[in-house]
GUMI-35280 format. One record per residue (C-alpha): residue number from 1; residue in three letters; x, y, z. Coordinates in steps of 0.25 Angstrom, whole numbers. Layout:
! residues N
    n  res     px     py     pz
  NUM  ala      X      Y      Z
...
END
This chain:
! residues 201
    n  res     px     py     pz
    1  met    231   -230    137
    2  arg    224   -223    128
    3  glu    213   -213    134
    4  pro    198   -215    130
    5  ile    194   -207    118
    6  pro    182   -198    123
    7  pro    170   -199    114
    8  ser    168   -190    102
    9  pro    157   -180    105
   10  his    144   -179     99
   11  ile    140   -167     91
   12  val    125   -163     91
   13  ile    121   -152     84
   14  glu    107   -146     89
   15  ala     99   -136     83
   16  arg     91   -127     94
   17  thr     82   -116     95
   18  cys     86   -106    103
   19  pro     74   -105    115
   20  leu     76    -89    115
   21  cys     77    -85    101
   22  ser     69    -95     92
   23  ser     74    -87     79
   24  arg     88    -92     81
   25  asn     94   -105     78
   26  thr    102   -110     87
   27  lys    113   -121     84
   28  ala    120   -130     96
   29  leu    131   -139     94
   30  arg    132   -148    107
   31  ile    144   -158    108
   32  gln    143   -169    118
   33  ser    153   -181    122
   34  glu    154   -189    135
   35  ser    166   -180    139
   36  phe    160   -165    134
   37  ser    148   -158    130
   38  phe    147   -143    126
   39  gly    137   -135    117
   40  ile    140   -124    106
   41  ser    127   -115    103
   42  thr    127   -106     90
   43  thr    117    -98     86
   44  gln    113    -93     72
   45  glu    105    -79     69
   46  pro     94    -83     60
   47  asn     95    -81     45
   48  met     88    -68     43
   49  ser     79    -66     31
   50  asp     77    -54     23
   51  asp     62    -51     30
   52  asp     70    -49     43
   53  phe     76    -37     39
   54  glu     68    -24     35
   55  ser     71    -20     21
   56  gly     79     -8     19
   57  his     68      1     15
   58  ser     60     -3     27
   59  gly     59      9     38
   60  ala     66     17     29
   61  ser     62     32     30
   62  asn     52     37     22
   63  thr     60     50     17
   64  tyr     74     54     15
   65  pro     82     66     17
   66  gln     86     77      5
   67  gln     92     90      6
   68  cys     83    100      3
   69  ser     90    106     -8
   70  ala     91     93    -15
   71  leu     74     92    -15
   72  arg     69     95    -29
   73  lys     55     99    -35
   74  asn     47     86    -38
   75  gly     53     78    -28
   76  phe     49     74    -13
   77  val     51     80      1
   78  met     42     80     15
   79  leu     37     92     16
   80  lys     30     94     31
   81  gly     31     77     32
   82  arg     25     75     19
   83  pro     30     69      7
   84  cys     29     80     -4
   85  lys     34     82    -18
   86  ile     40     94    -21
   87  val     33    105    -29
   88  asp     43    116    -26
   89  met     54    121    -20
   90  thr     61    134    -20
   91  thr     75    138    -10
   92  ser     78    151     -6
   93  lys     89    157      3
   94  thr     84    162     17
   95  gly     96    173     19
   96  lys    111    174     17
   97  his    116    164     27
   98  gly    102    156     26
   99  his    101    143     19
  100  ala     91    140      7
  101  lys     79    136     10
  102  val     70    126      0
  103  his     56    129      0
  104  leu     49    115     -3
  105  ile     34    115     -8
  106  gly     30    100     -9
  107  ile     16     93    -12
  108  asp     12     80     -2
  109  ile     13     68    -12
  110  phe      2     63     -5
  111  asn     -8     73      0
  112  gln     -5     84    -11
  113  lys     -3     95      0
  114  lys      8    106     -2
  115  leu     18    108      8
  116  glu     30    117      9
  117  asp     43    116     17
  118  ile     55    123     18
  119  cys     70    118     20
  120  pro     84    122     20
  121  ser     91    118      9
  122  thr    101    111     14
  123  his     92    103     24
  124  asn     86     89     22
  125  met     71     86     18
  126  glu     65     73     19
  127  val     61     67      6
  128  pro     51     55      6
  129  his     53     42     -1
  130  val     41     42    -11
  131  lys     38     30    -19
  132  arg     29     29    -30
  133  thr     22     14    -35
  134  glu     13     11    -44
  135  tyr      2      1    -43
  136  gln    -10     -5    -50
  137  phe    -23     -1    -46
  138  val    -32    -15    -44
  139  asp    -44    -11    -36
  140  leu    -51      2    -28
  141  asp    -59     -3    -15
  142  leu    -69      9    -15
  143  gln    -73      8     -1
  144  asp    -60     12      6
  145  gly    -52     16     -6
  146  tyr    -40      7     -6
  147  leu    -33      3    -17
  148  ser    -29    -11    -24
  149  leu    -16    -10    -30
  150  leu     -6    -18    -37
  151  asp      9    -16    -37
  152  asp     19    -20    -48
  153  ala     21    -33    -42
  154  gly      7    -36    -41
  155  ala      7    -34    -26
  156  pro     -7    -27    -21
  157  arg     -8    -16    -11
  158  glu    -22    -12     -5
  159  asp    -18     -1      5
  160  leu    -20     12     -2
  161  lys    -31     21     -4
  162  ile    -35     29    -15
  163  pro    -32     43    -12
  164  asp    -43     54     -9
  165  thr    -40     63    -21
  166  asp    -44     63    -35
  167  leu    -33     53    -39
  168  gly    -42     42    -30
  169  lys    -55     47    -37
  170  glu    -47     43    -50
  171  ile    -42     30    -45
  172  lys    -57     26    -41
  173  lys    -62     32    -55
  174  lys    -52     22    -63
  175  phe    -57     11    -53
  176  glu    -72     11    -56
  177  asn    -67     13    -71
  178  gly    -60      1    -71
  179  glu    -47      7    -75
  180  gly    -34      1    -72
  181  phe    -22     10    -66
  182  met    -10     12    -58
  183  val    -10     19    -46
  184  thr      4     26    -41
  185  val      7     24    -26
  186  leu     16     36    -19
  187  lys     23     32     -7
  188  ala     30     42      3
  189  ile     32     42     18
  190  gly     23     31     21
  191  glu     12     35     14
  192  glu      6     30      1
  193  gln     -5     35    -10
  194  val     -9     34    -24
  195  ile     -6     45    -31
  196  ala     -8     42    -46
  197  val    -14     33    -56
  198  lys    -10     29    -69
  199  pro    -15     20    -81
  200  met    -10      5    -80
  201  asn      2      3    -88
END
Protein backbone atom coordinates (compact mmCIF):
# COMPACT_ATOMS: atom_id res chain seq x y z
CA MET A 1 0.00 0.00 0.00
CA ARG A 2 1.42 3.36 -0.99
CA GLU A 3 2.04 6.01 1.61
CA PRO A 4 0.02 9.20 1.05
CA ILE A 5 1.94 11.98 -0.65
CA PRO A 6 2.13 15.03 1.57
CA PRO A 7 0.63 18.13 0.10
CA SER A 8 3.10 20.39 -1.71
CA PRO A 9 4.16 23.45 0.27
CA HIS A 10 2.72 26.83 -0.50
CA ILE A 11 5.37 29.47 -1.03
CA VAL A 12 4.42 33.00 -0.14
CA ILE A 13 6.77 36.00 -0.57
CA GLU A 14 5.94 38.91 1.66
CA ALA A 15 7.50 42.36 1.68
CA ARG A 16 7.85 43.65 5.18
CA THR A 17 9.24 46.84 6.68
CA CYS A 18 11.57 46.40 9.58
CA PRO A 19 9.92 48.12 12.61
CA LEU A 20 13.32 49.11 13.95
CA CYS A 21 14.85 50.51 10.76
CA SER A 22 12.39 51.94 8.28
CA SER A 23 15.22 52.81 5.89
CA ARG A 24 15.87 49.15 5.16
CA ASN A 25 13.75 46.85 3.03
CA THR A 26 13.21 43.41 4.58
CA LYS A 27 11.97 40.56 2.44
CA ALA A 28 10.53 37.48 4.16
CA LEU A 29 10.08 34.13 2.50
CA ARG A 30 7.51 31.88 4.17
CA ILE A 31 7.08 28.26 3.19
CA GLN A 32 4.05 26.51 4.61
CA SER A 33 2.49 23.13 4.36
CA GLU A 34 0.15 21.08 6.43
CA SER A 35 3.07 19.18 7.94
CA PHE A 36 5.75 21.89 8.36
CA SER A 37 6.46 25.63 8.17
CA PHE A 38 9.54 27.76 8.42
CA GLY A 39 10.62 31.31 7.58
CA ILE A 40 13.72 32.73 5.90
CA SER A 41 14.41 36.45 6.24
CA THR A 42 16.89 38.40 4.11
CA THR A 43 17.83 42.04 4.65
CA GLN A 44 19.02 44.25 1.78
CA GLU A 45 21.03 47.43 2.27
CA PRO A 46 19.33 50.39 0.63
CA ASN A 47 20.82 51.73 -2.55
CA MET A 48 22.93 54.79 -1.75
CA SER A 49 22.69 57.73 -4.08
CA ASP A 50 25.52 60.16 -4.75
CA ASP A 51 23.77 62.68 -2.49
CA ASP A 52 24.40 60.42 0.50
CA PHE A 53 28.15 60.87 0.20
CA GLU A 54 30.15 64.04 0.59
CA SER A 55 32.29 64.97 -2.37
CA GLY A 56 36.02 64.42 -2.15
CA HIS A 57 36.58 68.14 -1.65
CA SER A 58 34.13 68.52 1.21
CA GLY A 59 35.92 68.78 4.50
CA ALA A 60 39.28 68.92 2.79
CA SER A 61 42.00 71.04 4.37
CA ASN A 62 42.30 74.66 3.33
CA THR A 63 46.08 74.27 3.14
CA TYR A 64 48.74 71.76 2.14
CA PRO A 65 52.36 71.36 3.30
CA GLN A 66 55.30 72.34 1.13
CA GLN A 67 59.00 72.39 1.93
CA CYS A 68 60.17 75.89 2.63
CA SER A 69 63.01 75.72 0.11
CA ALA A 70 60.48 74.89 -2.62
CA LEU A 71 58.49 78.08 -2.13
CA ARG A 72 58.87 80.75 -4.79
CA LYS A 73 58.37 84.48 -5.09
CA ASN A 74 54.82 85.42 -6.24
CA GLY A 75 53.58 82.12 -4.85
CA PHE A 76 51.38 81.72 -1.78
CA VAL A 77 52.14 80.74 1.79
CA MET A 78 50.57 80.98 5.23
CA LEU A 79 52.35 83.56 7.42
CA LYS A 80 51.20 84.11 10.99
CA GLY A 81 48.02 82.20 10.17
CA ARG A 82 47.15 84.38 7.18
CA PRO A 83 47.20 83.60 3.44
CA CYS A 84 49.92 85.68 1.82
CA LYS A 85 51.50 86.26 -1.56
CA ILE A 86 55.28 85.98 -1.33
CA VAL A 87 56.89 89.26 -2.39
CA ASP A 88 60.42 88.48 -1.25
CA MET A 89 62.43 85.57 0.13
CA THR A 90 66.10 85.21 1.01
CA THR A 91 68.13 82.22 2.18
CA SER A 92 71.00 82.39 4.66
CA LYS A 93 72.97 80.02 6.88
CA THR A 94 73.20 80.49 10.62
CA GLY A 95 76.57 78.79 11.10
CA LYS A 96 78.90 75.94 10.17
CA HIS A 97 76.56 73.25 11.44
CA GLY A 98 73.35 75.22 11.20
CA HIS A 99 70.52 74.66 8.81
CA ALA A 100 69.82 77.13 6.03
CA LYS A 101 67.14 79.64 6.99
CA VAL A 102 64.58 81.16 4.64
CA HIS A 103 63.31 84.66 5.37
CA LEU A 104 59.84 85.09 3.88
CA ILE A 105 58.05 88.39 3.30
CA GLY A 106 54.46 88.28 2.18
CA ILE A 107 51.38 90.45 1.69
CA ASP A 108 48.04 89.26 3.05
CA ILE A 109 45.89 88.60 -0.03
CA PHE A 110 42.79 90.00 1.70
CA ASN A 111 43.86 92.94 3.86
CA GLN A 112 47.20 93.79 2.15
CA LYS A 113 49.14 93.72 5.42
CA LYS A 114 52.83 92.87 5.31
CA LEU A 115 53.85 89.76 7.23
CA GLU A 116 57.23 88.05 7.74
CA ASP A 117 58.52 84.72 8.99
CA ILE A 118 61.75 82.70 9.13
CA CYS A 119 61.76 78.99 8.54
CA PRO A 120 64.49 76.31 8.20
CA SER A 121 64.74 75.43 4.53
CA THR A 122 64.06 71.75 5.15
CA HIS A 123 60.93 72.35 7.21
CA ASN A 124 57.42 72.43 5.79
CA MET A 125 55.27 75.53 5.53
CA GLU A 126 51.51 75.53 5.00
CA VAL A 127 50.37 76.77 1.58
CA PRO A 128 46.76 77.89 1.12
CA HIS A 129 44.51 76.62 -1.65
CA VAL A 130 43.71 79.83 -3.52
CA LYS A 131 40.89 80.02 -6.07
CA ARG A 132 40.03 82.89 -8.41
CA THR A 133 36.53 83.13 -9.89
CA GLU A 134 35.05 85.76 -12.18
CA TYR A 135 31.44 86.88 -11.86
CA GLN A 136 29.26 89.20 -13.89
CA PHE A 137 28.12 92.22 -11.93
CA VAL A 138 24.32 92.56 -11.84
CA ASP A 139 23.36 94.93 -9.04
CA LEU A 140 24.46 96.61 -5.83
CA ASP A 141 22.48 97.26 -2.66
CA LEU A 142 23.67 100.68 -1.63
CA GLN A 143 22.25 100.31 1.88
CA ASP A 144 24.12 97.20 3.00
CA GLY A 145 26.77 96.97 0.27
CA TYR A 146 25.91 93.48 -0.93
CA LEU A 147 26.61 92.61 -4.56
CA SER A 148 24.36 90.68 -6.92
CA LEU A 149 26.51 88.50 -9.17
CA LEU A 150 26.17 85.75 -11.78
CA ASP A 151 28.68 82.98 -12.40
CA ASP A 152 29.48 81.37 -15.77
CA ALA A 153 26.54 78.99 -15.43
CA GLY A 154 24.11 81.81 -14.71
CA ALA A 155 23.77 80.93 -11.02
CA PRO A 156 23.29 83.99 -8.80
CA ARG A 157 24.99 84.81 -5.54
CA GLU A 158 24.30 87.72 -3.22
CA ASP A 159 26.49 87.01 -0.20
CA LEU A 160 29.51 89.17 -1.00
CA LYS A 161 30.00 92.77 0.02
CA ILE A 162 32.02 95.37 -1.82
CA PRO A 163 35.41 95.82 -0.12
CA ASP A 164 35.92 98.87 2.07
CA THR A 165 38.76 100.09 -0.12
CA ASP A 166 39.34 102.18 -3.23
CA LEU A 167 38.16 99.17 -5.22
CA GLY A 168 34.82 99.36 -3.44
CA LYS A 169 34.52 103.00 -4.38
CA GLU A 170 35.33 102.13 -7.99
CA ILE A 171 32.61 99.47 -8.06
CA LYS A 172 30.08 101.91 -6.63
CA LYS A 173 31.02 104.53 -9.21
CA LYS A 174 30.69 102.07 -12.09
CA PHE A 175 27.30 101.00 -10.77
CA GLU A 176 26.06 104.59 -10.54
CA ASN A 177 27.27 105.23 -14.11
CA GLY A 178 25.37 102.17 -15.34
CA GLU A 179 28.50 100.37 -16.54
CA GLY A 180 28.64 96.62 -17.11
CA PHE A 181 31.68 94.82 -15.76
CA MET A 182 33.09 91.64 -14.24
CA VAL A 183 34.45 91.18 -10.73
CA THR A 184 37.19 88.78 -9.65
CA VAL A 185 36.65 86.96 -6.36
CA LEU A 186 39.51 85.37 -4.45
CA LYS A 187 38.86 82.49 -2.06
CA ALA A 188 41.23 81.00 0.53
CA ILE A 189 40.99 79.46 4.03
CA GLY A 190 37.20 79.91 3.97
CA GLU A 191 37.35 83.63 3.19
CA GLU A 192 36.19 85.31 -0.02
CA GLN A 193 36.65 88.84 -1.27
CA VAL A 194 36.33 90.85 -4.45
CA ILE A 195 39.86 91.82 -5.47
CA ALA A 196 39.47 93.31 -8.97
CA VAL A 197 37.11 94.51 -11.66
CA LYS A 198 37.44 94.35 -15.43
CA PRO A 199 35.31 95.26 -18.48
CA MET A 200 32.80 92.83 -19.90
CA ASN A 201 34.19 90.53 -22.59
